[in-house]
C-alpha positions, 0 to 999 in steps of 0.5 A, a space after each residue: 429444893 425438893 424436886 425434883 431424877 439417878 443413873 438408871 443404868 451403869 455408864 455405857 461404853 461404846 466400841 467403834 461400831 456402836 451407833 452414835 447416840 442422839 444429842 440431848 435436845 433430841 432425846 428430850 424431844 423423843 422422851 416427851 413425844 413418846 412418854 405420857 407417864 413414868 415411875 421410878 426410884 431416885 437418889 437426891 444429893 443437896 450441895 450447899 454453897 457453904 460447903 457444908 456436908 451434902 445432904 442425901 435422901 432417897 424415894 420413889 416417884 411417879 408422873 403423868 403428863 401434863 402436870 401430874 406427879 407424886 414425889 415421895 421422900 422415904 429416907 432419911 425423912 418422910 415427905 410427900 409432894 402430890 400434884 393433880 395438875 391443878 393443885 400441889 400439896 406437900 405433906 410432912 408427916 412428922 409435923 402432920 402438916 399439909 401445905 397446898 397451893 394452886 399450881 398455876 402458871 409458875 409450874 410451867 417454868 419449874 424443874 418438874 415441867 421439864 419432864 411432867 409439863 409441856 410447851 417447854 420452849 415457852 418457858 425455857 431456853 433449851 440447849 444441848 450440853 457437853 456429853 460425858 460418860 455416855 450420857 447426853 445433856 440438855 441445859 435449860 434456863 427459865 425465861 421468866 425472871 421469877 424463877 427460884 432456880 437459875 438453870 437445870 441440866 438433864 442427862 439422858 441415855 437411850 432417850 430416858 432421863 437418868 439425872 437432873 442437876 438443879 442450880 438455884 438462885 442461892 448457890 445450892 445445887 440439887 442432884 437427882 439420880 434415877 436408879 430405876 425408871 419405868 416409861 409408860 406404866 398404867 397408873 391409877 388416878 388415885 395416885 395423883 390425888 391427896 386427901 389430908 389425914 385426920 387431924 392434919 394441919 392444913 395451910 394455904 389454898 
């Protein structure tokens, strides 16, 4: 599943005098309350149920709440996902093919909505996960029965997401880690618009 976030910082160590870090749910709420946009760099690992060698990729992303995001895979193969909040474009340069569809209500219960959406309580059951290595986790389970994934675990440090772990209904696990994460940058509107390249095969709505 391509979508998708790396541990922004090295794992934090805490001494006896260090302040207690807020739990995952509190950090998710703080992130949503104080951030309207973000951009950064990610590394993705896909682990198949069959146990075959994990697939790795890397790229850059930008998001603007609610519903707008740009997810660009740079290595080992290029692929681009762009949403303007109404439509989602998926562009494969190697095939010169564009797939487009309405974002619709399905976006609300997608993993992307956990960072770029709103009204999360409407679409997810949210609970604190167990902390590990200085990272606090939130576990999210979609309320709808038609979701393509079973659960997502998001890691937070200092009120910013550092990782996402997506478990889909086929037993596949996609792990996203954010190696860079910039909060509230000024992002041009053109970043969330997509125009199909000349000659591209456009499929969908």
